[in-house]
Structure formats: C-alpha cells, structure tokens
VOBA-1610 file (N, C-alpha, C; in pm, whole numbers, padded with zeros to 5 digits, always signed):
BEGIN
Met+00111-00111-00009Met-00011-00017-00007Met+00078+00132+00004Thr+00064+00202-00095Thr+00158+00326-00143Thr+00123+00439-00017Pro+00159+00558-00027Pro+00085+00660+00027Pro-00029+00699-00055Thr+00008+00695-00224Thr-00098+00747-00283Thr-00270+00649-00252Gln-00240+00525-00210Gln-00339+00471-00187Gln-00403+00514-00068Arg-00523+00478-00089Arg-00622+00513+00048Arg-00708+00406+00090Phe-00743+00365+00213Phe-00847+00301+00273Phe-00981+00368+00260Glu-01110+00273+00168Glu-01178+00349+00219Glu-01314+00257+00238Gly-01292+00156+00325Gly-01388+00064+00352Gly-01382-00065+00214Thr-01457-00176+00217Thr-01488-00197+00143Thr-01633-00268+00118Lys-01674-00358+00020Lys-01793-00380-00012Lys-01872-00460+00120Asp-01773-00540+00141Asp-01846-00613+00294Asp-01801-00527+00404Tyr-01755-00415+00436Tyr-01680-00370+00534Tyr-01734-00195+00558Val-01800-00187+00663Val-01857-00031+00638Val-01763+00025+00757Ala-01649+00126+00704Ala-01587+00197+00771Ala-01622+00343+00785Thr-01621+00372+00923Thr-01652+00516+00964Thr-01536+00592+00897Asp-01574+00742+00890Asp-01494+00846+00862Asp-01346+00837+00934Asp-01405+00846+01066Asp-01279+00846+01142Asp-01169+00729+01158Leu-01280+00601+01124Leu-01165+00488+01066Leu-01072+00482+00998Lys-01133+00549+00875Lys-01084+00543+00745Lys-00976+00650+00767Val-00967+00758+00829Val-00877+00855+00883Val-00738+00787+00951Ala-00781+00702+01028Ala-00685+00647+01136Ala-00604+00533+01058Val-00676+00464+00953Val-00586+00337+00884Val-00512+00415+00791Asn-00570+00503+00723Asn-00457+00597+00614Asn-00340+00683+00688Ala-00366+00698+00814Ala-00248+00768+00910Ala-00171+00663+00946Ala-00193+00590+00987Ala-00133+00468+01051Ala-00030+00414+00899Val-00074+00383+00800Val-00029+00377+00655Val+00065+00461+00642Leu+00032+00574+00626Leu+00156+00673+00588Leu+00284+00717+00676Leu+00242+00714+00803Leu+00306+00674+00906Leu+00415+00579+00930Arg+00344+00460+00863Arg+00401+00333+00891Arg+00427+00297+01054Arg+00310+00370+01096Arg+00349+00305+01259Arg+00239+00176+01285Pro+00265+00098+01358Pro+00152-00012+01412Pro+00000+00058+01424Leu-00110+00024+01379Leu-00233+00061+01430Leu-00282-00007+01516Leu-00320+00069+01648Leu-00380-00038+01780Leu-00491+00007+01758Val-00571-00081+01757Val-00753-00074+01755Val-00795-00150+01861Lys-00869-00025+01938Lys-00939-00082+02052Lys-01092-00080+02052Gly-01180-00146+02135Gly-01311-00114+02128Gly-01405-00249+02185Glu-01501-00244+02170Glu-01573-00348+02248Glu-01571-00473+02160Pro-01566-00606+02208Pro-01566-00736+02149Pro-01712-00720+02036Gly-01691-00750+01935Gly-01771-00799+01791Gly-01794-00664+01730Thr-01725-00560+01742Thr-01715-00443+01679Thr-01625-00422+01523Gly-01565-00540+01512Gly-01473-00531+01374Gly-01335-00484+01397Lys-01284-00534+01523Lys-01147-00497+01506Lys-01045-00608+01417Thr-01083-00709+01447Thr-00979-00814+01407Thr-01058-00849+01239Val-01144-00811+01190Val-01207-00800+01034Val-01156-00691+00982Leu-01111-00581+01040Leu-01051-00470+01010Leu-00901-00483+00933Ala-00853-00561+01000Ala-00703-00640+00883Ala-00730-00712+00787His-00838-00808+00793His-00868-00868+00672His-00922-00772+00580Glu-00994-00680+00598Glu-01056-00602+00498Glu-00952-00474+00449Ile-00847-00470+00546Ile-00739-00384+00483Ile-00661-00440+00382Ala-00615-00580+00396Ala-00540-00647+00323Ala-00638-00679+00198Lys-00762-00728+00200Lys-00842-00736+00090Lys-00855-00610-00004Ala-00874-00515+00065Ala-00850-00357-00008Ala-00757-00319-00100Val-00632-00335-00043Val-00480-00332-00115Val-00438-00436-00171Gly-00491-00563-00156Gly-00438-00668-00251Gly-00324-00716-00182Ala-00315-00738-00033Ala-00172-00770+00035Ala-00223-00905+00083Pro-00126-00979+00125Pro-00106-01115+00171Pro-00152-01073+00342Leu-00218-01141+00406Leu-00237-01117+00555Leu-00180-01210+00651Ile-00096-01179+00700Ile-00055-01265+00805Ile-00079-01246+00965Glu-00145-01360+01010Glu-00219-01348+01158Glu-00140-01425+01237Trp-00122-01335+01374Trp-00048-01366+01459Trp-00145-01358+01612Asn-00227-01479+01623Asn-00371-01468+01714Asn-00288-01486+01883Val-00288-01384+01971Val-00207-01392+02110Val-00283-01461+02199Lys-00222-01552+02269Lys-00286-01626+02352Lys-00235-01579+02501Ser-00291-01620+02639Ser-00254-01590+02774Ser-00105-01645+02757Thr-00029-01733+02680Thr+00080-01833+02697Thr+00169-01785+02589Thr+00136-01683+02507Thr+00231-01628+02412Thr+00353-01554+02464Lys+00453-01578+02392Lys+00582-01486+02414Lys+00628-01441+02314Ala+00679-01295+02353Ala+00702-01202+02207Ala+00808-01304+02128Gln+00891-01396+02187Gln+01006-01455+02124Gln+00955-01544+01974Gln+00842-01579+02046Gln+00780-01688+01937Gln+00726-01563+01804Gly+00706-01494+01803Gly+00641-01402+01719Gly+00781-01362+01625Leu+00925-01374+01661Leu+01056-01411+01566Leu+01057-01508+01559Tyr+01103-01596+01651Tyr+01133-01744+01608Tyr+01181-01814+01732Glu+01158-01978+01717Glu+01184-02053+01827Glu+01311-02184+01779Tyr+01408-02181+01884Tyr+01476-02302+01856Tyr+01420-02406+01894Asp+01412-02530+01830Asp+01383-02642+01912Asp+01499-02741+01934Ala+01575-02717+02053Ala+01697-02778+02095Ala+01649-02935+02093Val+01516-02960+02166Val+01479-03104+02198Val+01501-03175+02075Ala+01425-03117+01971Ala+01418-03184+01855Ala+01579-03235+01810Arg+01651-03129+01798Arg+01790-03134+01760Arg+01876-03256+01858Leu+01863-03248+01969Leu+01925-03356+02060Leu+01862-03494+02019Arg+01732-03505+02023Arg+01664-03624+01995Arg+01747-03694+01830Asp+01739-03575+01747Asp+01801-03652+01649Asp+01958-03681+01626Gly+02008-03579+01716Gly+02159-03615+01739Gly+02164-03777+01781Gln+02085-03798+01879Gln+02059-03930+01922Gln+02056-04061+01841Leu+01986-04001+01753Leu+01934-04111+01643Leu+02034-04113+01525Gly+02132-04005+01519Gly+02240-04018+01427Gly+02176-03946+01262Asp+02074-03873+01303Asp+02047-03769+01170Asp+02145-03659+01137Glu+02174-03666+01011Glu+02254-03579+00967Glu+02218-03446+00955Arg+02088-03410+00985Arg+02054-03283+00973Arg+02069-03200+01093Val+02160-03287+01253Val+02163-03196+01341Val+02309-03101+01299His+02365-03132+01176His+02498-03060+01129His+02445-02914+01113Asp+02344-02879+01076Asp+02292-02772+01021Asp+02175-02711+01123Ile+02204-02616+01225Ile+02125-02587+01326Ile+02009-02529+01226Ser+02006-02443+01156Ser+01888-02397+01110Ser+01777-02465+01051Asn+01807-02600+01048Asn+01692-02686+01043Asn+01611-02706+01186Tyr+01624-02626+01270Tyr+01569-02653+01415Tyr+01514-02506+01441Ile+01527-02406+01349Ile+01468-02282+01352Ile+01319-02261+01322Arg+01237-02206+01413Arg+01105-02203+01340Arg+01046-02066+01324Lys+01061-02033+01203Lys+00998-01902+01167Lys+00877-01861+01247Gly+00884-01745+01315Gly+00753-01667+01384Gly+00698-01562+01293Lys+00593-01521+01307Lys+00509-01414+01256Lys+00553-01326+01177Leu+00643-01245+01310Leu+00736-01123+01241Leu+00839-01140+01116Trp+00901-01283+01147Trp+01009-01304+01070Trp+00889-01316+00920Glu+00810-01422+00928Glu+00744-01396+00771Glu+00703-01272+00758Ala+00654-01174+00825Ala+00611-01036+00785Ala+00733-00961+00692Phe+00859-00980+00786Phe+00980-00925+00731Phe+01020-00967+00635Thr+01006-01069+00569Thr+01064-01141+00453Thr+00967-01205+00328Ala+00862-01173+00382Ala+00732-01170+00276Ala+00781-01093+00140Pro+00737-01189+00032Pro+00815-01113-00111Pro+00734-00984-00144Gln+00613-00990-00087Gln+00506-00887-00119Gln+00464-00813+00056Leu+00475-00674-00004Leu+00410-00613+00141Leu+00295-00674+00198Pro+00288-00709+00310Pro+00186-00783+00392Pro+00125-00671+00496Val+00013-00747+00528Val-00090-00675+00653Val-00051-00776+00757Leu+00034-00747+00894Leu+00056-00803+00969Leu-00026-00779+01088Leu-00113-00869+01118Leu-00204-00858+01276Leu-00196-00924+01367Ile-00170-00826+01494Ile-00137-00897+01616Ile-00253-00891+01689Asp-00350-00995+01717Asp-00440-00979+01749Asp-00458-00992+01892Glu-00540-00910+01968Glu-00579-00930+02113Glu-00443-00938+02169Ile-00395-00841+02166Ile-00275-00836+02236Ile-00262-00813+02399Asp-00386-00772+02430Asp-00394-00791+02587Asp-00418-00930+02661Lys-00445-01001+02580Lys-00439-01148+02612Lys-00298-01190+02691Ala-00186-01136+02665Ala-00085-01200+02701Ala-00009-01106+02813Asp+00107-01157+02891Asp+00166-01148+02997Asp+00178-00965+02975Ile+00174-00889+03070Ile+00214-00756+03048Ile+00324-00710+02969Glu+00432-00791+03010Glu+00588-00757+02936Glu+00558-00765+02785Phe+00466-00854+02745Phe+00478-00856+02593Phe+00488-00789+02502Pro+00420-00649+02488Pro+00388-00552+02419Pro+00549-00471+02449Asn+00613-00491+02583Asn+00753-00437+02568Asn+00845-00524+02489Asp+00787-00623+02532Asp+00962-00695+02419Asp+00941-00691+02281Leu+00829-00653+02235Leu+00833-00616+02095Leu+00884-00492+02068Leu+00893-00384+02117Leu+00923-00244+02122Leu+01051-00244+01995Gln+01152-00323+02063Gln+01272-00295+01974Gln+01251-00321+01820Glu+01184-00475+01819Glu+01176-00501+01686Glu+01054-00474+01612Leu+00967-00373+01652Leu+00877-00314+01567Leu+00958-00147+01564Asp+01039-00112+01639Asp+01104-00012+01577Asp+01188-00025+01493Arg+01282-00095+01540Arg+01419-00112+01411Arg+01359-00189+01270Met+01260-00281+01305Met+01211-00381+01195Met+01308-00446+01167Ser+01380-00498+01267Ser+01497-00618+01217Ser+01481-00687+01379Phe+01578-00819+01362Phe+01619-00894+01501Phe+01699-00988+01456Asp+01777-01005+01592Asp+01873-01099+01557Asp+01853-01274+01580Val+01918-01379+01501Val+01860-01484+01519Val+02048-01523+01584Tyr+02046-01561+01719Tyr+02167-01564+01799Tyr+02237-01727+01748Glu+02140-01811+01747Glu+02193-01943+01693Glu+02247-01920+01573Thr+02227-01860+01446Thr+02292-01880+01309Thr+02361-01762+01287His+02355-01673+01385His+02438-01536+01370His+02398-01458+01248Glu+02265-01466+01249Glu+02197-01338+01108Glu+02117-01268+01178Thr+02119-01143+01087Thr+01987-01042+01132Thr+01888-01059+01016Ile+01766-01082+01076Ile+01626-01082+00988Ile+01602-00954+00981Ala+01608-00890+00846Ala+01530-00712+00881Ala+01438-00696+00715Ala+01326-00633+00796Ala+01209-00605+00687Ala+01247-00563+00550Arg+01225-00597+00447Arg+01236-00539+00327Arg+01153-00449+00316Glu+01060-00395+00341Glu+00964-00262+00381Glu+00894-00304+00510Arg+00850-00190+00569Arg+00762-00187+00694Arg+00650-00254+00651Pro+00608-00378+00717Pro+00473-00394+00679Pro+00362-00347+00756Ile+00252-00323+00721Ile+00143-00272+00765Ile+00074-00366+00886Val+00094-00306+00984Val+00063-00377+01135Val-00055-00316+01184Val-00156-00412+01226Val-00267-00407+01278Val-00266-00471+01428Ile-00283-00387+01542Ile-00275-00466+01667Ile-00413-00447+01726Thr-00503-00553+01768Thr-00614-00534+01829Thr-00593-00567+01989Ser-00705-00510+02071Ser-00682-00497+02221Ser-00839-00499+02257Asn-00884-00580+02354Asn-01018-00551+02403Asn-01032-00498+02526Asn-00915-00413+02562Asn-00876-00300+02682Asn-00898-00403+02819Glu-00861-00525+02768Glu-00876-00596+02917Glu-00766-00569+03010Lys-00643-00538+02966Lys-00533-00462+03035Lys-00477-00364+03002Glu-00420-00253+03049Glu-00356-00128+03035Glu-00221-00138+02954Leu-00203-00094+02849Leu-00082-00162+02793Leu+00056-00042+02805Pro+00159-00081+02811Pro+00283+00021+02875Pro+00292+00134+02779Asp+00292+00246+02846Asp+00312+00390+02783Asp+00427+00384+02641Ala+00535+00354+02705Ala+00626+00319+02576Ala+00580+00245+02429Phe+00478+00178+02474Phe+00405+00094+02346Phe+00317+00169+02272Leu+00263+00256+02376Leu+00131+00344+02314Leu+00221+00453+02232Arg+00300+00486+02277Arg+00379+00581+02166Arg+00416+00555+02041Arg+00457+00410+02040Arg+00491+00404+01925Arg+00374+00358+01811Cys+00253+00368+01836Cys+00143+00329+01771Cys+00047+00429+01739Phe-00020+00448+01637Phe-00117+00532+01585Phe-00277+00440+01659Phe-00339+00543+01721Phe-00440+00474+01807Phe-00567+00511+01742His-00633+00420+01743His-00807+00429+01716His-00904+00341+01786Tyr-00995+00415+01860Tyr-01127+00331+01928Tyr-01212+00301+01853Ile-01284+00197+01819Ile-01372+00205+01716Ile-01523+00216+01839Lys-01597+00330+01819Lys-01713+00329+01880Lys-01828+00230+01835Phe-01898+00210+01942Phe-01981+00126+01907Phe-02102+00179+01815Pro-02142+00104+01702Pro-02214+00176+01581Pro-02327+00258+01619Asp-02329+00360+01594Asp-02493+00439+01596Asp-02594+00330+01501Arg-02696+00404+01541Arg-02798+00335+01435Arg-02823+00354+01275Gly-02755+00474+01251Gly-02711+00487+01119Gly-02617+00420+01054Thr-02496+00370+01123Thr-02408+00287+01100Thr-02447+00142+01094Met-02519+00122+01207Met-02572-00020+01190Met-02640-00035+01104Gln-02729+00049+01047Gln-02837-00001+00929Gln-02717-00022+00805Ala-02621+00059+00782Ala-02556+00018+00691Ala-02493-00086+00700Ile-02424-00126+00804Ile-02352-00273+00818Ile-02485-00402+00787Ile-02635-00388+00833Ile-02699-00454+00811Ile-02730-00452+00650Asp-02756-00350+00607Asp-02781-00347+00497Asp-02671-00434+00400Val-02535-00427+00409Val-02423-00510+00358Val-02445-00658+00385His-02480-00697+00496His-02497-00848+00516His-02649-00916+00472Phe-02749-00832+00473Phe-02859-00862+00420Phe-02930-00786+00348Pro-02925-00737+00223Pro-02958-00658+00133Pro-03111-00675+00149Asp-03143-00790+00144Asp-03284-00823+00121Asp-03398-00782+00226Ile-03327-00759+00324Ile-03439-00800+00457Ile-03497-00710+00460Gln-03628-00724+00535Gln-03733-00659+00533Gln-03705-00515+00647Lys-03718-00407+00598Lys-03708-00254+00650Lys-03798-00267+00815Thr-03912-00297+00798Thr-03979-00321+00941Thr-03901-00399+01030Leu-03879-00532+01008Leu-03808-00600+01086Leu-03665-00523+01132Val-03600-00473+01074Val-03472-00410+01099Val-03520-00329+01225Thr-03621-00236+01185Thr-03612-00109+01262Thr-03672-00203+01396Lys-03776-00290+01411Lys-03829-00323+01526Lys-03708-00391+01607Ala-03620-00491+01560Ala-03520-00573+01592Ala-03444-00476+01680Met-03386-00367+01607Met-03294-00275+01630Met-03334-00209+01758Asp-03471-00164+01769Asp-03524-00086+01889Asp-03488-00185+02000Ile-03536-00320+01967Ile-03536-00427+02106Ile-03349-00411+02154Phe-03298-00445+02024Phe-03141-00454+02050Phe-03089-00345+02122Tyr-03112-00205+02080Tyr-03046-00088+02134Tyr-03120-00098+02292Asp-03219-00108+02320Asp-03305-00136+02463Asp-03232-00232+02526Val-03202-00327+02485Val-03126-00436+02577Val-02982-00385+02606Arg-02916-00333+02526Arg-02782-00260+02538Arg-02807-00167+02656Glu-02914-00089+02649Glu-02914-00016+02801Glu-02967-00055+02914Val-03017-00178+02934Val-03069-00239+03051Val-02987-00210+03163Pro-03003-00152+03280Pro-02871-00147+03377Pro-02853-00301+03436Gly-02748-00314+03477Gly-02692-00441+03522Gly-02620-00534+03447Leu-02667-00524+03297Leu-02623-00597+03176Leu-02506-00634+03198Lys-02432-00782+03212Lys-02286-00783+03241Lys-02182-00789+03098Lys-02266-00846+02989Lys-02218-00844+02853Lys-02322-00771+02773Lys-02278-00676+02729Lys-02383-00613+02635Lys-02368-00645+02497Pro-02498-00696+02425Pro-02462-00757+02311Pro-02395-00689+02192Ser-02291-00757+02078Ser-02227-00686+02013Ser-02306-00694+01861Thr-02229-00604+01780Thr-02267-00581+01639Thr-02314-00746+01588Ser-02199-00810+01593Ser-02195-00987+01556Ser-02337-01021+01567Glu-02366-00976+01714Glu-02493-01099+01793Glu-02624-01035+01738Leu-02589-00922+01699Leu-02721-00850+01609Leu-02749-00907+01495Leu-02609-00919+01407Leu-02635-00984+01281Leu-02714-01131+01286Asp-02622-01225+01399Asp-02682-01369+01429Asp-02819-01359+01492Trp-02866-01263+01542Trp-03024-01234+01584Trp-03118-01227+01477Leu-03068-01123+01364Leu-03141-01103+01288Leu-03151-01224+01168Lys-03036-01294+01154Lys-03036-01407+01089Lys-03123-01529+01115Leu-03145-01538+01248Leu-03231-01637+01310Leu-03402-01593+01317Leu-03426-01441+01307Leu-03541-01399+01312Leu-03598-01434+01144Met-03485-01386+01048Met-03506-01432+00891Met-03556-01596+00866Asn-03480-01670+00946Asn-03485-01800+00908Asn-03624-01860+00970Glu-03643-01823+01092Glu-03760-01859+01183Glu-03892-01776+01135Asp-03886-01716+01024Asp-04018-01650+00956Asp-04057-01551+01084Met-03995-01510+01182Met-04066-01444+01294Met-04153-01342+01276Pro-04274-01355+01292Pro-04396-01281+01292Pro-04352-01117+01322Leu-04386-01004+01262Leu-04334-00886+01307Leu-04430-00856+01458Asp-04547-00874+01483Asp-04627-00838+01615Asp-04537-00925+01724Val-04481-01010+01699Val-04390-01097+01833Val-04291-00958+01884Leu-04254-00908+01757Leu-04169-00779+01783Leu-04224-00627+01829Gln-04303-00648+01818Gln-04407-00526+01811Gln-04425-00444+01912Asn-04364-00346+02007Asn-04402-00265+02150Asn-04332-00391+02216Arg-04217-00431+02175Arg-04169-00542+02315Arg-04058-00456+02391Asp-04050-00448+02509Asp-04009-00365+02599Asp-03937-00476+02644Pro-03799-00484+02626Pro-03714-00594+02707Pro-03700-00588+02863Thr-03754-00489+02936Thr-03762-00490+03058Thr-03893-00550+03115Lys-03985-00612+03020Lys-04114-00650+03066Lys-04115-00770+02974Ala-04040-00813+02891Ala-04044-00941+02835Ala-03908-00986+02771Ile-03868-01111+02816Ile-03742-01143+02738Ile-03759-01136+02578Pro-03666-01091+02519Pro-03676-01102+02347Pro-03687-01243+02317Pro-03760-01268+02189Pro-03737-01431+02153Pro-03624-01434+02068Leu-03582-01556+02120Leu-03454-01634+02067Leu-03312-01551+02120His-03364-01518+02259His-03267-01441+02330His-03123-01500+02346Gly-03081-01634+02298Gly-02978-01700+02304Gly-02880-01621+02206Ala-02937-01554+02105Ala-02817-01516+02029Ala-02773-01374+02082Leu-02850-01310+02169Leu-02820-01191+02229Leu-02748-01177+02372Leu-02790-01285+02460Leu-02757-01279+02581Leu-02654-01401+02588Lys-02521-01394+02616Lys-02451-01525+02642Lys-02396-01541+02756Asn-02450-01523+02889Asn-02431-01564+03005Asn-02559-01563+03112Glu-02545-01677+03186Glu-02706-01685+03259Glu-02749-01593+03353Gln-02650-01516+03432Gln-02661-01381+03482Gln-02739-01283+03409Asp-02696-01253+03285Asp-02791-01157+03204Asp-02950-01230+03177Val-02931-01340+03165Val-03070-01422+03132Val-03179-01410+03265Met-03076-01426+03350Met-03167-01416+03505Met-03227-01308+03524Leu-03126-01195+03483Leu-03200-01030+03509Leu-03326-01027+03402Phe-03313-01055+03308Phe-03433-01043+03209Phe-03539-01102+03234Glu-03536-01238+03294Glu-03620-01324+03378Glu-03684-01249+03481Arg-03599-01200+03558Arg-03661-01123+03712Arg-03708-01008+03636Leu-03680-00928+03553Leu-03754-00791+03488Leu-03872-00827+03437Ala-03908-00956+03373Ala-04021-00953+03318Ala-04115-01025+03414Phe-04068-01096+03512Phe-04174-01149+03640Phe-04194-01020+03712Met-04139-00939+03750Met-04163-00824+03820Met-04281-00730+03733Ala-04237-00728+03602Ala-04326-00644+03511Ala-04452-00697+03499Arg-04489-00865+03488Arg-04590-00884+03480Arg-04638-00927+03655Arg-04566-00938+03764Arg-04620-00890+03864Arg-04713-00775+03916Asn-04640-00666+03864Asn-04684-00518+03888Asn-04829-00465+03788Gly-04805-00571+03659Gly-04873-00518+03572Gly-05054-00577+03573
//
C-alpha cells in the first residue's frame, strides 16, 4: 500500500470516516495501528479488509495468555535437535533445521508487502508489548543461533487489536497510531445490516434494532450484545420467519426477547431479564 492509495472500506466492511482517517494515517506513518473497542465491533475483521482492499497477503498472529514475544520472532527446537543427534540424523549439523520462523519473521521477509495482524495483544503477559518494542522500531532482529540478522524489506502494515482487558505500557502506546472503534450508532448499524442482508424487510430491522439498543441500555447487564450478535439474531429471526407482531412494542424490561440466546451470552443476564419480566407481570 503506497501513500497514494487510501483505505475507503470495502463492499463487505462499513468503515466510518474517523476509522478511514486512522487507517490511512497509520499506513502513511508506517506505525502500528492499535485498534481498541468492544468485542464484536470488527477490530479483527478490519485487518482482513485492509489486506483485501490493497491486495496484500495477511499474516495473522493470534495472541494467547501463554504467548511470548520471542515466538513472533523464532523458536529454536533444541529438544528435536538432541533427539535427532541421538538417532544419528545428519540434519543436526545444520542448526537452521531447528529454527521455526515466527509471524514477524514471515512478515519481514514476505516477497510482497503484507498486513500483519497481532490479534488481542492484551491477552498476553504485560511484558509482551514491551518485549516487541525494539523489533517494531528497528524492523529487524538477530537470530543468535545462526548469527544472522532478519531485517524487513519494507515496513509491513501492522494492525494490533486490544479488547482493553489490560493497560498497555506507555512506551508501547507511543509507537502506535491509536483508534477506538465506537459502538455503531443506528445509522452505521443500518449500513452494516444492509451489507449483510441486502433484501431484509426494513420493518423487521427497525423493530429488531429498537429491541437490540434497548437491551444494551438495561442497567446491570454483564455483557452487552455486540454487532456480530445482532447479525446472528437477525439471521435467526429471518430463518424462523418470525411474525412482526412478536417484536411489536416489545420492551426488554417486561418480556425477554425472542431467540434471546443469540443476544444474551451468560446465565446472569438471562436471569436478569427473567426477573425483570416477572416483576413487570406481577406489577402489571
């Protein structure tokens, strides 16, 4: 992606104006784009759509709680080398046979400028972002076992996502271009729904969105339903051919929504709505 190319979203991804600005600024500066936001707001999908928009390969590094920064560079399998040595395998004479390339190595040496996604960086240990600082700055690292330096041919487009579960170090934040994806307002949500369900009945969408946004506003809700859960719910409503009167004037504080398993993802929230519905019936 050159400075003259601009990300404008894709036919499958509705990008708000501020998100387009953030993506294009990060690409121009060649700084990692750090994207935060509620789960289900399209952070991970954004990297896929950037790659699709510019025709770049996507390299995904899915971070887990046990992930170490070194794994993104490379891993040396000393156990395999020892085992092969005991078996008399000739491979042991070339240590590079036991070096496993990480995702950063792949991105640095890709023949075509890639998009590198470091997904859910806040899942890892707090030292994980700090351990990547030098490599993301220099765009190179040393392989001590083979005495070689792996340097990026060109700075890859780096997208880093976070669910805001942990505070990231200041030194790491300074090196990123930051964007928070706000939860979509009704206009943006309508555009997202139109992309996924172009032929859906407009009245159904209006009534379903009324319920959806009301559910999100219920006090005490542990997990608010996300965009992806609204899309799942709409798909179910269409598949079940749900009559509109089932959604008519439906107040989520007085009656639990139909097919609520698509919207409510833990027993505490289901029990909350059941209690609210029971109290409404008792007082009604």
